[in-house]
N, C-alpha and C positions, 0 to 999 in steps of 0.2 A: 569643853564645847568647840573651842577652835580647831582643837586635833580632830575631832569627829567632823566638823564642816570641811577641813582640809582633805580627808580622807574621802568625803563625799564628793568634794570637788574633783579630786584625781581620778576616783573611779568613773564619774561622769565624763571626764575628758578622755578617760582609756576606752570607755564604751562608744563615746560619738567618733573617736579616732578608728576604732575597729569596724564600726558601721559604716564610716567615709571609706575606709580602705576596701571593705567587701564592695561597697558601690562602685568605687573606682574600678576593681577588678572585672566585676560583672560588665561594666562599660568597655573594658578592653576587649571581652570576647567579641569576636566579628558577628555581626547580624547575619541572616541569611534572607533572601528574597528568592520565593521558588514560584517560579512562573511555568504553569501548564498550559498547554495550547491542544485542543481537540482538533484529531484529523490534519495536524499541519505536517506535510511532507516538505523534505528540503527545496522547497522552490522559494528560495531566498537570496538576495544580493550576494550574501557572504558566503554562499554555497556555488556561486558562480553563474547563477541565473541572470540573464541579461534584460530581460522582460519585466520582471516583478518589481515592484517599488515597496522597499522595506527599510526605509532609511533609518528607523529606530532600532531595529532587531540588528542591522548592519553596524551601528553605531556601538551596542553592546559586544559585537563581535570583535571591534577593534580594541575592546577593553579586555577581552578575555580569550579563551581557547575555543576554537571551532572545531568539533569532533566531526570529520568528513564521511568518516566510516563507521557510523554510530547504528546499532541494530536493536530492534523492541524484541520483548521475548514472545509476545503473542499479538498478532495484529487485529485487536478488537478492544474497545475501550476498557471494560471491566478487568479483564485478566492481566492486560499491560499495567494498568493502574496500580491494581492490588501488588503487583511485582517490582514496580518502581518504588512504591511507599515503603516496600518492607524489606527490599533488597534480596527476595528470595523469588525462585523460579516459580512458574505456574504449577509444576507438577508437586511442589512443596505446599504453595498456597491451596491447591486444589481448586483454584478459581479459573474455569476454562470457558465459562459463560457469562450471561448477563443477568442472572438471577440469584446465582449462590452468593451468600453471605460470607464474607471472608473470616468473620470471626465465630461463625458457626463452625467452621472447619478449623480454624486455629485460634481459638480465645485468648490464648497467651502471646500471640506473635506481636513484635514491636516494631511500629511505624518509625520512619524518620523524624517526624514533628514529636511523637510521643517520646522517642530517645533523647531528642534535644531539650525538651521540657523537663526530663529526668535530670538535665545537666545545668538546671538554672535559667531555661530560655523560656520566655512566653511565647507559646506556638498558638498561632491564630490562622483562621483561613476564610476565605469567600470565594464564590464562583465553582466551577466544575474542576476539582484535583482529583478526589476519588470518583469512581462510577457510583451515583447514588444508589443503583439496583445492587450493588455487591458490599453496602455496609449499612450500618442502621440508620435510623432516622435523624440521628445527630451528625451524620457525615463522619463516622468513626468517631464516637465520643472519648475514647482514650486517648486519641491523638491531639486534643486541644486543650489549651490550658483556659479558654472561655468557651462559651458556646459558640458554634460555627455560624459566621454570619449570614443572614439572608438578605436579598436586596431591599435595601430600605424603599420605600414608596417615593420619599422627597427627592432621590437621585434620579428618576425618570424625568425627562423632558417636559415640562408644562405644557398642558393642553392634548397631549398625544395619548394617553392612558398606558396603561401596560401592554406590551404585545400579546396577540390572541395566542393561545397555545406556548407562550413564552418565546414566540417567534417572529410574528407578523404584524406590521404596521400598515399594511395597504387597506384601505377602508372596505373594499370589495370583500376581502378576504376576513376582514374582522367581522364584517356584517353576516356572512356565510357561516362562519364558526358560531357567532352568537346564536344565530336562528338554529342550528343543529344542537347546540349545548342546551339551549333552554327546551328544545322537544324531548332531548334525552332525559333531563331532570324532571320533566313532567312525566315521563313513563317510570319515575322512580329509581333511576340509575344514581349512583354515587358519583361525586363529583369527577374522580380519577377515570371512572368508566365513560362517562359522560364526555370527558374531555379526549377520550381515545375514539370514541363514536363520531365526535365532530371532526376528528383528524381524518378520518376515512371519507370525510365530504370535502373537505377543504385543505388540502396540504400541498402547495405547490412547491417544486424544487428550488426555484429562486423567486428573489423580490428586491427590486430597484425601486426605492420611493426617496423624495427629496425630504428627509427627515434630519434632525439633529444626531449626533452619534449616540447620546443617551436615550434615545427613543427605544433603542434596544438594550437587552439585559447587560451585554458585555460593556456597553459604553456608561450604564448606570453603576456597574460593578466596579469599572476603573476609578470613577468618581469617588466612590464610597471607599474603595481601596486607598485612595489619596488621603482621606481623611483618617483613614485608620493608622496609616504609615505616621502622620503628622501626631498623633495620639501616642503611638509606640516610641517616637523619638523623645517624649517628654520624660519618659520612665527609667528608672536607674537599672533596668535589665535588658539584655540582649534579646533580640527576637528572631523566631522563626515565622516568617510570613509567607502563607502560601495564596497565590492568586491564580485561579484558572478562568481561560477564556474560552467559550464554546464555538466561536468561529474558528476556521473555517468548515466546521461540521454541516452537514446538511441540515436544514435547507440553507441555500447560498443567498442569505439576506445580509444587506448592508446598506447605508446610506447612498445615495445617488452618486456623491462626490467621488465614490472610491470606484464605483462602476465608470465613470468618466475618465480615469486614468489610463485606462486600455481601450483599444479599437478592437471591437470582436473580430473583425476579419483577420485579424493578425494572431488571434489565438491559436497555438499549437497543437494540432490533431496529433494524437497517438501514431507514430509511424507504422507500428506494427500491431494489427488488431485481430490477429488471427490465433489459433491454437498452437502451441509448440509442436514441433515434429518428435515423434516418440514420446507424446505426452502421456502422463499418470493422469487419469481421469479424477483422482480425488484431489488433483491440486486446483480444480476449477470450482467455481460456484455460480448460479445464474443471477448472481445480483439482486438479492433479496431485500436488501434495504432500500435501494433507490426504487425498486418497483412498487414499495409501498407509499409512493408520493403520488397524489392525484392526478398530475399532469402527465405520468409516464406511461400508464397502460394504453392509451389511445395511440401511442407513439410505437408501440412495439407491434401492432397489426400492420404497418407500412409495407413490411416486406417479411419474407420468410425469418424466423429468428434461428440462430445456431443453436446448438445443443449445450452450450455454456456461455456464460456472461450475459450480455443483453446488447442487442444491435440497435442504436440509435441513429436517426437522420443527422447528418452532418450539422445542420443549423442548430440542431438541440445539443449535439456536442460542444460546438463553440459557444452555444449560450451558458453551458455548464462550467466549462473551462473558464470562461469569463467570469461567471458569478463566483469561482473558486479563487480566481487571482483577486477580486474586488473584496473578498472575504478575508484574505490574507493581510491585503494592505489596511484593510479595518483594524484587524487585530493589532498589526504594527502600529497603528495610531495609538492604542490602548496602552501597548506597551511603553510607548513614549511618554504617556501619563505617568507610569511608575517611575521610568528612569529620571524624569525631570523633577519629581518629587524629591526622591533620593538626593538629586543634587542640590535643590533648594534647601533641603534641611541639613546640609553637611553629612550625610550619611553614605555616600558613595565611598569614600575612603576606608570605611569601616565595614563594609558589606559585600558577602559573597552572593553573586547573582547567578542562579542557574534558570536556564530556559530549556525547555522540551517540548516537542510535539510528540503524543503519544505513540502513533505509528504512522506510517505511510497512507497512500490513497492513489487508488487506480484512476486514472483519467481517460479510459478508452484502451489502455495497452491490453492485448490479449483479449479484447472485446469485453473487457471489466470495467466495473465502476465500484467505488467504495473500497472496502479493504478485505479483511478475511482470508486471506492466503500467505504462503511463504515465499512468494517472488518479491524481487528487488524493491519494486514499488510500492509494496505494502509493509515491507519489514524495515527497510532504510529509513532512518530518523533524524531530525535535527536535533542536535545537543549542543548548549553553549554554556560554558561555565567561566563567570570571571570571578577573580580573587585578588584584592588589594596587593597580595604578596607576590603575586605571579605575573610576568609579562605577557603580552597578548601573543598568541600563535594560531597555526593551523595544523591540524594533524592528520594523515591519512592511517595512521594505526587504527586496528579494530578494536572497538568498544562495544558496550551494550548497556542496557538501561539497570541492571543490577549493579554496575559499577558506581552510580550516582550516590547512594548510601555511604559506602566507605570513603568516596573520594571527599564528601562534605563534613564527614568528621574528621579527616584526616587535615583538612583546611581550616577547619575550626579549632584544631588541636584537642580535639576529643578522642578518648580512646575507641578503636574500631572493634565493635562486636565480632567475636571471633566466628560466628555461625553464619555470616551473610555469605551470600553464593557469588558476589563480584570482587573486584579488585579496586584500590585506590588508583585514581588516574593522575594523581599529582606528580608522580615523575615523569609521566607523559606530557603534561602541562609545562614542566619546566624543560624538558629535552623532547621536542615533538618528534623525532626521528626514531626514538626508543621504541621497544615492543612490551606491551603489558600482557597481552595475551594472542595466542596464535588465531583464535576464531571465536566468533560470537554464535550463540544458539538462539534459534527462533523455532517455535511450533505453531501448529493449527490443527483442530479438530474437525473431523467430519462425522455425520451421523450414518454415513455408509461410505460405500467404495467410490460412488459416482459423484456427480456435480449435486449441489445441493441450494435450495432457496432460502429456507428459513436461516437467519442470521442471528437467533437468539437461543436457539435451544441448546445442543451441544452437550448438556449435562449426561447424557446417555450414549456419547459418541463412542462407536465402535473402532473408529479409525483416528489415528494420530499422526501427522508428518512432523517429524523432527529434521531440522535443517541447520547445518553449520556452514558459516560463511567466513571465507579467510580473504586475503588481498586480491586473489583473482578468481576463485571458485566458490560455486554453493553446491553442497552436496545433501540430498534430502533423501530420508527413509520413511516410507509410509507404512505405518504398522496398524494390523488389524488386531482382532481378537480383544478389545479394549486394554491393549498396551499401554502402560505408562512407565516413565524410567524409572521409577520407584522399585519395578519388579525386575527380576532377572531377564536377560534377553533371551528371546527365542527367534532365532532367524526363520522358521516356519511362520512367522507372523507378518513376515514383509510381504506387503502386496504391490509394493512399486518403488522405484529407485530414480533419482534426478541427479543430474550434473551438468551445471552450466560454466561455461568458460567466459568469464565476463570482459577479458581482454579481447578475445575475438568475435564474441557474441554478447553485445551489452543489452539486447532486447530479449534475450532468451528465446531465440528463434529455434534452437534445437537442443533437446536433452541428449548430450552424449555419454550418459552412463555406461552404455553397452558397447561404445565404439573402442576398437582396439587400441587406437592412438592415445585413449585416456586410462587405459586399463592401471596403470601404475597411480595416478591420480586417484581414482575410484577406491582402489585398494586402502591408500593411505588413508583416504577420509572416512572411509568405512569402518577402518579400525579405530579412528579418532571418535566417531560417534558411539562405538561400542564401548571404548574407554570411557567416554563422557557418561554412558548409561550406568556403568560400574560406579563411578563417583557419586552419582545421585543414590544410589542405593546404600551408601553409607550414611547418609544424613539421618 
């Protein structure tokens, strides 16, 4: 009997020790805090902007690597987020618009959180990480270990109620929205259609109200994310936690205290608000996104409109820029809540932090507002990665969003999937002057060869602009006939070519693609883009 008891005890001790060892091993794996920010361009202190006030993001920058020359794959939410989350380019995911579901086209594609979950991580998320229009109702169910979090009502500021249309807290706007919402419901509309209808009646581009941070969704989500982090810290497994913030996406709404950080008269107007010389018409759009806001149509009649972009009065331009800056500072405060929580829980020393803005944003340059182009202001994006094992730095080397997936795997000590389109940036983080790739690739679709107003169609696009950006130049081929890089290249499909020299022309005033002085550069980059097309056909 004693022998049996001893064997039982030894077996139990071995079992407990094995489980303790497994738990300790899991604990040693670095956590990942994955911060997604909607429409954030690199107007940040750590990117050299002197006006913006972003102390928390700048604090993160001092902990990590700031990628100063990072570019998105397609400057619109759904496609770029699908690309980031899977490490694959838009022509592979086949997400070029704001309505196609990612897994309808690629049912077996593997996302970053899904991959980390397969390696023993708890993958969880809240806020806008994927674009909800391009995934299932569970915000891509295969990605998450637990159901994706919705904003719990208890996190909203007491006494204010939830924002109207998930955006507005100003009483007059909320009253108008409610009036038209009830009118639509009385007509038998479904709630989603009723919300859309109400939005056609009351959807201003900006809002400045003296309310608490958590009167808006992002502030409430930041508080909920804090509690989720506290809960995750108590478990014996590493976590991949994705937190998405909606601002500074339109409408530019944020508490008054963030507006008060800036003087509207000091807001910097875009210095070049004209069309590029030797322009390709397909490069432009008519700012369809901002035209959908109810305070804009009356402004477009004050003078003749150009045949591209949208011409706004100077005071409205300053108001929008002021709103954008305020919204960035509001988001910065929410990022601060996450960083402070990590510190208070003692997690910072074992957590990889990545922060990205999904694409840039036009603030009046080229007479453009919003994104939806291959120009620098739409494609250049902020990317900061902090790892406990790597010293802080800044690098001017060219990078792109498809590099995030392999980089996170590398930093976490996980095997990098061989099919990914990007490269690990860890060597660049350790040696900022090194080069990982010669150029980044962006693309943008058009429904036809000219400018367009609709911002969400594009599924039937006949034109695609492919753009490669190196340290000095951007070369773009606009391709017709429904061409995609997965198809054999046909030069007869070219409908336009662009080349910009950012050393001598940072505002993209002149397309020099056909200038004799740039023949050598054009030929080299033309061949590079052809070689890129060939590489995509092998996938």
